C-alpha positions in Angstrom: 56.8 107.5 98.4 60.1 109.4 98.3 61.9 110.4 95.1 64.4 107.6 95.3 61.7 104.9 95.5 59.8 106.6 92.7 63.0 106.8 90.6 63.7 103.1 91.1 60.2 102.2 89.9 60.6 104.4 86.8 63.8 102.6 86.0 61.8 99.5 85.6 60.2 101.1 82.6 63.6 101.8 81.0 64.1 105.4 82.1 67.7 106.5 82.7 68.7 108.6 85.8 68.8 111.8 83.7 65.4 111.0 82.1 64.0 110.5 85.6 65.4 113.8 86.9 64.0 115.6 83.9 60.6 114.0 84.2 60.3 114.6 88.0 61.2 118.3 87.4 58.5 118.5 84.7 56.0 117.0 87.1 56.8 119.7 89.7 56.4 122.5 87.1 53.5 121.0 85.2 54.7 122.9 82.1 57.9 124.8 81.5 60.4 126.0 79.0 63.4 123.9 78.2 65.7 126.4 79.8 63.8 126.2 83.1 63.9 122.4 83.1 67.6 122.4 82.2 68.4 124.7 85.2 66.4 122.6 87.6 67.6 119.2 86.4 71.2 120.3 86.0 71.5 119.4 82.3 71.9 121.3 79.1 68.9 122.8 77.2 69.9 120.7 74.1 69.8 117.5 76.3 66.3 118.5 77.6 65.0 118.7 74.1 66.5 115.2 73.3 65.2 113.6 76.5 61.8 115.2 76.0 61.4 113.7 72.6 62.0 110.2 74.1 59.6 110.9 77.0 57.0 112.1 74.5 57.3 108.9 72.5 56.6 106.9 75.6 53.6 109.0 76.7 55.2 110.8 79.7 55.2 114.3 78.3 53.9 116.5 75.5 56.3 118.8 73.6 54.6 122.0 72.4 57.0 123.1 69.6 54.4 125.2 67.9 54.9 127.9 70.5 57.8 130.3 70.9 59.6 129.5 73.1 59.0 125.7 73.0 57.4 124.4 76.2 57.2 120.9 77.6 54.2 119.7 79.6 54.0 116.7 81.9 51.0 114.5 81.0 48.6 113.8 83.8 49.7 110.9 86.0 46.3 109.2 85.3 47.0 109.4 81.6 50.6 108.1 82.0 49.6 105.1 84.2 46.7 104.3 81.9 49.1 104.2 78.9 51.7 102.1 80.8 49.0 99.6 82.0 47.7 99.3 78.4 51.2 98.6 77.1 51.8 95.9 79.8 48.4 94.2 79.1 49.2 94.3 75.3 52.6 92.7 76.0 51.3 90.0 78.4 50.0 87.5 75.8 53.3 87.5 73.9 55.2 87.1 77.2 52.9 84.2 78.2 53.3 82.5 74.8 57.1 82.8 75.0 57.2 81.6 78.6 55.2 78.5 77.8 57.8 77.6 75.1 61.0 78.2 77.1 60.0 77.8 80.7 62.9 75.9 82.3 62.5 72.8 84.3 63.0 73.4 88.0 66.0 71.4 89.2 65.7 70.3 92.8 66.1 67.5 95.3 64.0 67.0 98.4 64.5 64.7 101.3 61.3 63.1 102.7 61.2 61.4 106.1 57.7 60.2 106.2 56.4 57.0 104.6 52.9 58.5 104.3 54.4 61.5 102.5 56.4 59.3 100.1 53.3 57.4 99.0 51.3 60.6 98.7 54.1 62.1 96.5 54.2 58.9 94.3 50.5 59.2 93.7 50.7 62.9 92.9 53.6 62.5 90.4 51.8 59.6 88.7 48.7 61.8 88.4 50.8 64.4 86.6 52.3 61.9 84.1 51.9 62.7 80.4 53.8 59.9 78.6 55.7 57.4 80.8 55.8 55.9 84.3 58.4 53.4 85.5 57.8 52.1 89.0 58.9 49.5 91.5 56.7 49.1 94.6 56.4 46.4 97.2 53.4 44.1 96.6 52.0 45.0 100.0 51.8 48.7 99.0 50.4 48.3 95.4 46.8 48.9 96.4 47.8 52.3 97.9 48.8 53.7 94.5 46.7 51.5 92.2 44.0 54.0 91.4 46.6 56.6 90.2 48.2 53.9 88.0 44.8 52.9 86.5 44.1 56.6 85.7 47.5 57.0 84.0 47.0 53.9 81.8 43.5 55.1 80.9 44.8 58.4 79.6 47.4 56.7 77.5 50.5 56.7 79.7 53.0 53.9 79.3 53.3 52.2 82.7 56.1 49.8 83.4 55.6 48.2 86.8 57.8 45.9 88.9 56.0 44.4 92.0 58.7 43.7 94.5 58.8 41.3 97.4 56.0 39.3 95.8 55.0 35.8 96.6 56.4 33.3 94.2 52.9 32.1 93.2 51.6 35.6 92.9 49.2 36.2 89.9 47.7 39.6 90.8 44.7 41.2 89.1 46.6 43.8 87.2 44.2 44.6 84.4 44.4 48.4 83.8 47.1 49.0 86.5 50.0 48.8 84.1 51.0 48.4 80.5 53.4 45.7 81.4 53.9 44.3 84.9 56.6 42.1 86.3 56.8 40.4 89.8 60.0 39.7 91.7 60.2 37.7 94.9 63.1 39.7 96.2 62.7 43.1 97.9 64.0 46.1 96.0 64.1 49.9 96.4 61.0 51.8 95.5 61.9 53.7 92.3 59.6 56.0 90.4 60.3 58.1 87.3 57.7 60.2 85.5 58.3 61.3 81.9 62.1 60.8 82.6 62.3 64.1 84.5 60.8 63.7 88.0 60.7 60.9 90.4 61.3 59.3 93.8 63.9 56.9 95.2 63.2 55.3 98.5 65.1 52.5 100.4 63.3 49.2 101.0 62.7 49.8 104.7 61.3 53.3 104.0 58.1 51.8 102.4 57.8 48.5 104.2 58.2 49.8 107.8 56.3 52.5 109.5 59.0 53.4 112.0 62.0 53.4 109.7 64.7 56.1 110.1 65.5 55.9 106.4 64.8 58.8 104.1 63.5 59.0 100.5 64.7 61.5 97.9 62.4 63.2 95.3 64.0 64.8 92.3 63.1 67.2 89.5 66.1 66.8 87.3 65.9 65.9 83.6 69.5 64.7 83.5 68.9 62.2 86.3 65.6 60.8 85.1 67.1 58.7 82.2 69.8 57.4 84.6 67.1 56.0 87.0 65.2 54.6 84.1 68.3 52.9 82.8 69.0 51.4 86.2 65.4 50.2 86.5 65.4 48.6 83.0 68.9 47.3 83.2 69.2 46.0 86.8 65.7 45.1 88.0 63.4 44.6 85.0 65.2 41.6 83.6 65.3 39.9 87.0 61.5 40.0 87.4 58.9 37.7 85.8 56.3 39.0 83.4 52.9 38.6 85.0 50.8 41.0 82.9 50.9 42.7 79.5 48.2 44.9 78.0 46.3 44.1 74.8 47.5 45.6 71.5 46.0 49.1 71.0 43.4 49.8 68.3 45.1 51.1 65.1 46.0 53.7 64.0 47.9 54.9 67.1 50.6 57.6 67.4 53.2 57.9 70.1 56.0 60.4 70.8 57.3 58.2 73.6 59.5 55.6 71.7 59.2 52.9 74.4 55.4 53.0 74.0 55.9 52.7 70.2 58.2 49.7 70.9 55.6 48.0 73.1 52.8 48.4 70.6 54.8 47.3 67.6 55.9 44.2 69.5 52.4 43.4 70.6 51.1 43.8 67.0 53.9 41.7 65.6 53.2 39.0 68.2 49.5 39.2 67.2 50.5 38.9 63.5 48.6 42.2 62.7 49.3 43.5 59.2 50.5 47.0 59.8 53.1 49.6 58.8 54.9 52.4 60.5 55.1 56.1 59.6 58.1 57.6 61.3 59.0 61.3 61.6 62.6 61.8 62.7 66.1 62.8 61.8 68.9 60.8 60.3 71.7 60.2 62.9 74.5 60.1 60.4 75.4 60.7 56.8 72.3 62.8 56.1 71.1 66.1 57.4 67.6 67.3 58.4 64.3 65.6 59.2 62.6 63.0 57.1 59.6 60.7 57.0 60.1 57.0 56.9 57.2 54.7 55.9 57.4 50.9 55.7 56.6 47.5 57.2 58.1 46.7 60.6 59.9 43.4 60.1 61.6 43.2 63.5 61.8 44.9 66.9 64.8 44.7 69.2 63.4 45.2 72.7 63.3 44.0 76.4 60.0 45.4 77.5 57.9 42.3 76.7 58.8 38.6 76.9 60.5 37.2 75.1 63.3 39.8 75.1 65.7 40.0 72.2 67.7 43.2 72.9 71.5 43.2 73.0 71.7 45.8 75.8 69.1 46.8 78.5 67.8 50.0 77.0 67.8 49.0 73.4 64.6 49.7 71.6 64.9 49.4 67.8 62.4 49.1 65.0 63.6 47.5 61.8 61.6 48.9 59.0 61.5 47.7 55.4 61.0 50.7 53.1 60.9 51.1 49.4 64.5 52.3 49.6 65.7 49.4 51.8 65.8 48.5 55.4 66.1 51.3 58.0 66.6 51.0 61.7 64.8 53.5 64.0 65.5 54.4 67.6 64.2 56.8 70.2 65.5 60.1 71.5 69.3 60.2 71.6 69.6 57.3 69.2 73.0 56.9 67.7 73.2 53.1 66.9 70.2 53.3 64.6 69.8 55.1 61.3 67.0 57.4 62.4 66.1 59.1 65.7 62.3 59.1 65.9 60.3 62.1 67.0 56.9 60.4 66.5 55.7 57.1 65.2 52.3 56.2 63.8 51.4 52.6 63.3 48.4 51.8 61.1 46.7 48.7 59.9 47.1 47.7 56.2 45.0 45.4 54.2 46.5 42.2 52.9 45.6 40.3 49.8 44.0 37.6 52.0 41.8 40.1 53.8 40.8 41.7 50.5 39.8 38.2 49.1 37.8 37.5 52.3 35.9 40.8 52.1 35.0 40.2 48.5 
């Protein structure tokens, strides 16, 4: 390794050009007076003393200022590399912790030309889902991704499914495949979003035909995900007929995905379950900071489950009666509602009727 390459590597540890020249000179001499190093490195003796103090602090050299004249000794390369390695290993946990907090989402688009690859990618993305899946798929292809959907539902993911190009009399066995499923007799594009950040969009013929020239697009783009979800819920979901809805979850249950909260509160209201909501969120206007809202859910504005009562396609609003009055709660980005929820817990409450029965 030549001096230039070695110098470039030392720069990665924060050494300046003059510090590198001084250190390399000391390596050649082993130990030398400041004046000797100054002459060889082309710097002043005062500058050598200043640099040597910095190099000593970092473990590269030792300054013997008890002797007259003062000498500077280069520490052994084994000792130096051991010290640098120890510092890096000490720093790594902190770097990894910080990286896990701020690692950016990769933004990319990919064109896929193979039908087999598209279906494989759909399964893979569903397998990685943490909170939410929205999917439209032709009825003929549902079995090819059904296992991935079942696994997602089982681990608590909200799955909203439109089965396209379905027979009008279709009543499929959908238990465990989706949280809510709808069927539509018309063909439609295959559209997948996972956690509103990644997904697939494929033309109709891409999935239904094996020899199609059409191409699908996969995306990893947090700004595009909500747009695709909005199109899915606004343009296609209302046109399809509900053919399956899951049972209400056992309480208590907590969700950070607000559509999942909306689904469960709606199902429990329809089942006439006595329950209350505990909301952690922030006020969208007039008040600052975060707050906790506790009360009885008296209404839900939604279009996820029949019958729909929302006033626009992506409206999901809880109306909660609290001790201080009625409060409306929406999901991430809410501005119409009073509160933007970060998490919602719904829990069962005892009624006077239940208490009398128990006694």
